[in-house]
C-alpha positions as CSV (number, residue, x, y, z in Angstrom):
1,M,-92.1,-58.2,122.5
2,D,-95.9,-59.2,122.3
3,I,-96.9,-61.6,124.5
4,R,-99.0,-64.0,122.1
5,K,-96.2,-64.5,119.8
6,L,-94.1,-65.5,122.8
7,E,-96.9,-68.1,123.8
8,A,-97.1,-69.3,120.3
9,F,-93.1,-69.7,120.6
10,C,-93.3,-71.7,123.5
11,K,-96.0,-74.1,122.1
12,V,-94.6,-75.1,119.2
13,Y,-90.8,-75.5,121.3
14,E,-93.0,-77.6,123.8
15,L,-94.6,-79.4,121.1
16,R,-92.0,-79.4,118.7
17,S,-94.6,-78.7,115.9
18,F,-96.4,-76.1,114.0
19,S,-99.3,-77.8,113.2
20,K,-100.2,-79.0,116.9
21,A,-99.1,-75.8,118.2
22,G,-101.8,-74.1,115.7
23,K,-104.4,-76.7,117.2
24,E,-104.2,-76.1,121.2
25,L,-103.7,-72.6,120.3
26,F,-106.8,-72.6,117.9
27,L,-104.7,-70.5,115.7
28,S,-103.8,-71.3,111.9
29,Q,-100.6,-73.0,111.0
30,P,-99.4,-70.1,108.8
31,T,-100.5,-67.9,112.1
32,I,-98.3,-69.2,114.4
33,S,-95.3,-69.9,111.7
34,S,-95.9,-65.7,111.0
35,H,-95.5,-65.3,115.2
36,I,-92.0,-67.3,115.1
37,S,-91.2,-65.6,112.1
38,F,-91.8,-62.2,113.7
39,L,-89.7,-63.1,117.1
40,E,-86.6,-64.0,114.6
41,D,-86.8,-60.8,113.1
42,E,-86.8,-59.2,116.1
43,L,-84.4,-60.9,117.8
44,D,-82.0,-61.3,114.6
45,V,-81.6,-65.0,115.6
46,L,-82.9,-68.2,114.3
47,L,-85.0,-70.1,117.0
48,F,-85.7,-73.3,115.5
49,D,-83.7,-75.4,112.5
50,R,-85.6,-77.1,110.0
51,L,-84.3,-80.7,109.3
52,G,-86.4,-82.5,106.8
53,R,-90.2,-82.1,108.0
54,R,-88.7,-81.9,112.2
55,I,-88.0,-79.0,113.7
56,V,-85.1,-78.4,116.7
57,P,-84.7,-75.6,118.6
58,T,-81.5,-73.7,118.5
59,Q,-79.7,-72.7,121.8
60,A,-81.3,-69.1,121.1
61,A,-84.6,-70.5,121.5
62,E,-83.3,-72.4,124.7
63,I,-82.4,-69.6,126.1
64,L,-85.5,-67.7,125.2
65,Y,-88.1,-70.5,126.6
66,T,-86.3,-70.7,130.0
67,S,-87.1,-67.0,130.8
68,A,-90.7,-66.6,128.6
69,S,-91.4,-69.9,130.8
70,R,-90.8,-67.9,133.6
71,V,-93.0,-65.0,132.9
72,F,-95.9,-67.1,131.8
73,E,-95.5,-68.8,135.3
74,N,-95.4,-65.0,137.0
75,L,-98.3,-64.0,135.1
76,E,-100.6,-67.0,136.5
77,R,-99.2,-66.5,139.7
78,V,-100.5,-63.1,139.8
79,Q,-103.4,-63.9,138.4
80,T,-104.6,-66.4,140.9
81,E,-103.1,-63.5,143.5
82,I,-105.7,-61.2,142.3
83,L,-108.3,-63.6,142.1
84,L,-107.7,-64.5,145.9
85,L,-107.3,-60.7,146.4
86,R,-111.1,-60.2,145.1
87,D,-112.5,-63.0,146.7
88,K,-111.0,-63.3,149.9
89,V,-109.5,-61.3,152.9
90,I,-105.9,-61.3,152.2
91,G,-103.0,-59.0,150.5
92,D,-101.0,-56.2,151.7
93,L,-102.3,-52.9,153.0
94,N,-101.3,-49.9,153.1
95,V,-101.9,-47.9,155.4
96,G,-101.3,-44.6,157.3
97,G,-102.2,-42.7,160.6
98,S,-101.1,-39.5,161.9
99,T,-98.8,-39.5,165.1
100,I,-101.8,-40.1,167.8
101,P,-103.4,-43.2,165.8
102,A,-100.3,-44.4,164.2
103,N,-98.4,-45.1,167.3
104,H,-101.0,-45.8,169.7
105,M,-104.1,-47.2,168.3
106,M,-103.2,-48.6,164.8
107,P,-101.2,-51.3,166.2
108,R,-104.3,-52.8,168.7
109,L,-106.7,-52.3,165.5
110,M,-104.2,-54.1,163.2
111,A,-103.1,-56.9,165.7
112,A,-106.8,-57.8,166.7
113,F,-108.0,-57.5,162.9
114,C,-105.0,-60.1,162.1
115,Q,-106.4,-62.4,164.8
116,M,-109.1,-63.1,162.2
117,H,-107.4,-62.8,159.1
118,P,-104.2,-63.7,159.4
119,D,-103.3,-63.5,155.8
120,V,-103.1,-59.6,155.7
121,R,-100.2,-58.0,156.0
122,F,-100.2,-54.0,157.0
123,S,-97.8,-51.9,156.1
124,L,-98.1,-48.5,158.1
125,T,-96.9,-44.9,157.0
126,V,-96.8,-42.1,159.8
127,G,-97.2,-38.3,159.1
128,D,-99.0,-35.3,160.6
129,S,-102.9,-35.5,159.3
130,A,-102.3,-33.5,156.4
131,Q,-99.8,-35.7,155.2
132,V,-102.1,-38.7,155.9
133,L,-104.9,-37.3,153.9
134,N,-102.8,-36.1,151.0
135,K,-101.5,-39.9,150.5
136,V,-104.7,-40.9,150.5
137,Y,-105.7,-38.3,148.6
138,N,-103.1,-39.0,146.1
139,G,-103.4,-42.9,146.0
140,D,-100.3,-43.6,147.8
141,L,-102.2,-45.1,150.7
142,I,-105.4,-47.3,150.4
143,M,-107.1,-45.5,153.9
144,G,-105.8,-43.4,157.1
145,L,-106.3,-42.9,160.6
146,V,-106.6,-38.9,161.6
147,G,-107.7,-36.5,164.0
148,R,-110.0,-34.9,161.9
149,K,-112.4,-35.3,159.7
150,P,-110.9,-35.3,155.7
151,D,-111.7,-31.7,153.5
152,L,-110.6,-33.0,150.0
153,P,-112.7,-34.0,147.5
154,G,-113.5,-37.6,146.8
155,L,-112.4,-38.5,150.6
156,A,-114.9,-40.6,152.8
157,S,-114.3,-41.2,156.1
158,S,-115.8,-42.8,159.2
159,L,-115.9,-41.7,162.4
160,I,-114.7,-44.4,164.7
161,L,-113.4,-43.0,167.9
162,Q,-114.2,-40.0,170.3
163,D,-111.8,-39.2,172.4
164,D,-111.3,-36.4,175.4
165,M,-108.7,-33.9,174.9
166,V,-106.4,-32.6,178.3
167,V,-103.8,-30.1,178.8
168,V,-101.0,-32.2,180.7
169,A,-98.1,-31.0,182.9
170,P,-95.2,-32.5,184.7
171,V,-96.1,-34.1,188.2
172,Q,-93.6,-31.5,189.8
173,F,-95.7,-28.7,188.3
174,N,-98.1,-28.7,191.1
175,N,-95.3,-28.3,193.5
176,H,-93.7,-25.4,191.7
177,L,-97.8,-24.1,192.2
178,N,-97.7,-24.9,196.2
179,G,-100.5,-27.5,195.2
180,F,-102.5,-25.2,193.1
181,K,-104.6,-27.3,191.1
182,G,-106.9,-25.2,189.5
183,P,-109.3,-24.6,188.0
184,W,-107.6,-22.8,185.7
185,K,-109.2,-19.9,183.6
186,I,-108.3,-20.4,179.6
187,A,-106.9,-16.9,180.1
188,D,-104.1,-18.4,182.5
189,L,-102.7,-20.4,180.0
190,E,-100.9,-17.8,178.7
191,Q,-98.9,-17.5,182.1
192,L,-97.4,-21.2,181.5
193,P,-94.7,-22.6,179.2
194,W,-96.1,-24.5,176.4
195,V,-94.6,-27.1,174.2
196,M,-96.6,-27.2,170.7
197,R,-97.1,-29.4,167.9
198,E,-96.5,-28.2,164.4
199,K,-98.6,-27.0,161.6
200,G,-100.7,-29.7,159.9
201,S,-101.4,-31.6,163.3
202,G,-104.7,-32.9,163.9
203,T,-104.1,-32.1,167.7
204,R,-103.1,-29.1,167.0
205,K,-105.8,-27.7,165.1
206,A,-108.5,-29.4,167.9
207,F,-106.5,-27.4,170.1
208,E,-106.9,-24.0,168.3
209,E,-110.5,-24.7,167.3
210,A,-111.2,-25.0,171.6
211,V,-109.8,-22.0,172.3
212,Q,-111.3,-20.1,169.4
213,G,-112.1,-16.5,170.4
214,K,-110.8,-16.6,174.0
215,L,-106.9,-17.4,173.2
216,S,-104.4,-16.9,170.5
217,L,-101.6,-19.3,170.3
218,Q,-99.1,-16.2,169.7
219,E,-100.3,-15.0,172.9
220,L,-98.5,-18.3,174.5
221,N,-95.3,-18.2,175.7
222,V,-94.0,-21.2,173.4
223,R,-90.8,-22.8,174.6
224,A,-90.7,-26.1,172.0
225,W,-92.6,-26.6,168.7
226,V,-92.5,-30.3,168.2
227,D,-93.7,-32.8,165.3
228,S,-95.1,-35.8,167.2
229,T,-97.0,-36.7,170.4
230,S,-94.2,-38.7,171.8
231,A,-91.8,-35.7,171.6
232,A,-94.2,-33.8,173.1
233,L,-94.8,-35.9,176.4
234,E,-91.1,-36.3,176.7
235,C,-90.6,-32.7,176.4
236,V,-93.7,-32.2,179.0
237,L,-91.9,-35.1,181.4
238,A,-88.9,-33.3,180.8
239,G,-90.4,-30.1,182.1
240,V,-90.1,-28.1,179.0
241,G,-93.5,-26.6,179.6
242,V,-97.3,-27.8,179.1
243,S,-98.8,-29.4,176.2
244,T,-102.2,-30.2,175.1
245,T,-102.8,-34.3,174.0
246,S,-105.3,-36.7,174.1
247,R,-106.5,-38.9,177.3
248,F,-106.0,-41.7,175.7
249,V,-102.6,-41.2,175.0
250,A,-101.7,-39.3,178.5
251,Q,-103.3,-41.7,180.5
252,P,-100.7,-44.4,181.2
253,Y,-98.3,-41.3,182.0
254,I,-101.2,-40.1,184.7
255,D,-101.7,-43.7,186.1
256,R,-97.8,-43.7,186.5
257,G,-97.8,-40.5,188.5
258,Q,-95.4,-39.1,185.9
259,L,-98.0,-36.3,184.2
260,V,-101.0,-34.5,185.8
261,V,-104.3,-33.0,184.3
262,L,-104.7,-29.1,184.6
263,D,-108.5,-28.7,185.1
264,V,-109.1,-25.5,182.6
265,Q,-112.4,-24.1,183.0
266,D,-114.6,-23.5,179.8
267,L,-111.6,-26.2,177.9
268,V,-113.9,-29.4,177.6
269,W,-113.3,-31.0,174.1
270,K,-113.7,-34.1,172.4
271,R,-110.9,-35.3,169.2
272,E,-112.1,-37.3,166.7
273,F,-110.6,-39.9,165.1
274,Y,-111.7,-40.7,161.4
275,L,-110.7,-43.7,159.0
276,T,-110.6,-42.0,155.8
277,Y,-110.3,-43.8,152.4
278,H,-111.2,-42.1,148.5
279,S,-114.6,-42.7,147.7
280,E,-113.5,-43.4,144.1
281,R,-111.1,-46.4,144.8
282,D,-112.4,-49.8,144.2
283,L,-111.9,-51.7,147.8
284,F,-111.2,-54.9,147.4
285,P,-112.4,-57.5,150.9
286,A,-109.5,-57.1,152.8
287,V,-109.8,-53.0,152.4
288,R,-113.4,-53.4,153.2
289,A,-113.0,-55.9,156.0
290,F,-110.4,-53.8,157.8
291,L,-112.8,-50.8,157.3
292,N,-116.2,-52.3,158.7
293,F,-114.1,-53.8,161.6
294,C,-112.7,-50.5,162.6
295,E,-116.3,-49.2,162.5
296,R,-117.9,-51.8,164.6
297,R,-115.1,-52.7,166.8
298,A,-113.0,-49.9,167.9
299,G,-115.0,-48.3,170.3
300,D,-114.5,-51.9,172.6
301,I,-110.9,-51.9,171.9
302,F,-110.2,-48.9,173.0
303,L,-112.7,-48.0,175.8
304,N,-113.5,-51.3,177.0
305,G,-110.0,-53.1,176.0
306,T,-111.5,-56.1,174.1
307,G,-111.7,-56.6,170.3
308,S,-115.2,-59.1,171.1
C-alpha cells in the first residue's frame, strides 16, 4: 500500500474535503481523488460516501484511518529516534566479546560508560575470538572486544589493553611437588596434565605463538578441552590440570590463595586486547563515543581501578 496515497486518504478523512486535503498536501484535487480511487480499487471497498457536496467516511474508512494513523505515528517516532541517534549519544549498541573480554572486561567498560551516557543500552554477545570477529565482519555486531588482532578484510581495530599471560595451577599442586616452585623449563610442561582452550580461542592462539618452535600442543598431556575461561579455571581449581590465561583474570584466585603461577623460563608473553569494528560501517555518535571511551579510559579502569 502506497504511503503517499494513505497520507492523502488520512487528510481527506480529517478535513472531510478533497479540495482542502489537496491544498494542505500541495496536490491537485484530481490527484487526491485518484489516490482515493486507487485505494478503493485496491481494497475493493468504498471509503467515502458522497452525499451531495459532502463526503462521509464509510465503516471501512474508519478502520483504515485508525490503522493508518498508527503507521504515521510510528514513522514520526522512528524519524525522531533516528535524528536523536545521529546527534546524541543514545540508543542500543550490539557488541560482542570473546570469553575473557566479555566476562571480565566489557562489564566494567559498559558500567563506566553508562554512568556518563545513561541513554545507551548494551546487548552483549559472547563467543570465541573467531566467532566474534565473523559477526563484526558480517554486520551482526557493531563492534567486538577480542584477544587478537583481526585478519578479516575491512575490519579496523584499536589496541586498548595489554596483559601478562600466565600458566596457573591449583595451590595443592606445589604440595605434590614437595614445594618446588620452579623455575620450570618450557620442555618440562610436557610432563604436566593440561586443561586447554578450544580452537578459535585467542588465549590458545596466544599460547601457541608463545611456545612456537619450543613446544608443540600435540606433545602436551591434555586432559580436558574447554570452550571458556571460566570452565578452564574451574577445571584447574578442581585439580584436572594446569592451564594458561590472562593474569588479570587469574589474579583474584591468586590473591585468595586458590591458584599459583608457574615460573616458566623463556615463557614471558603478553596478551593484547583489541576493540574491533568494520571500517566501512557508518558509526553513529554512541558507537564513536564508546570506541573513544575505551581507547582513552580502558587502561585506567583495569590498571588503576578508576574510570577517570
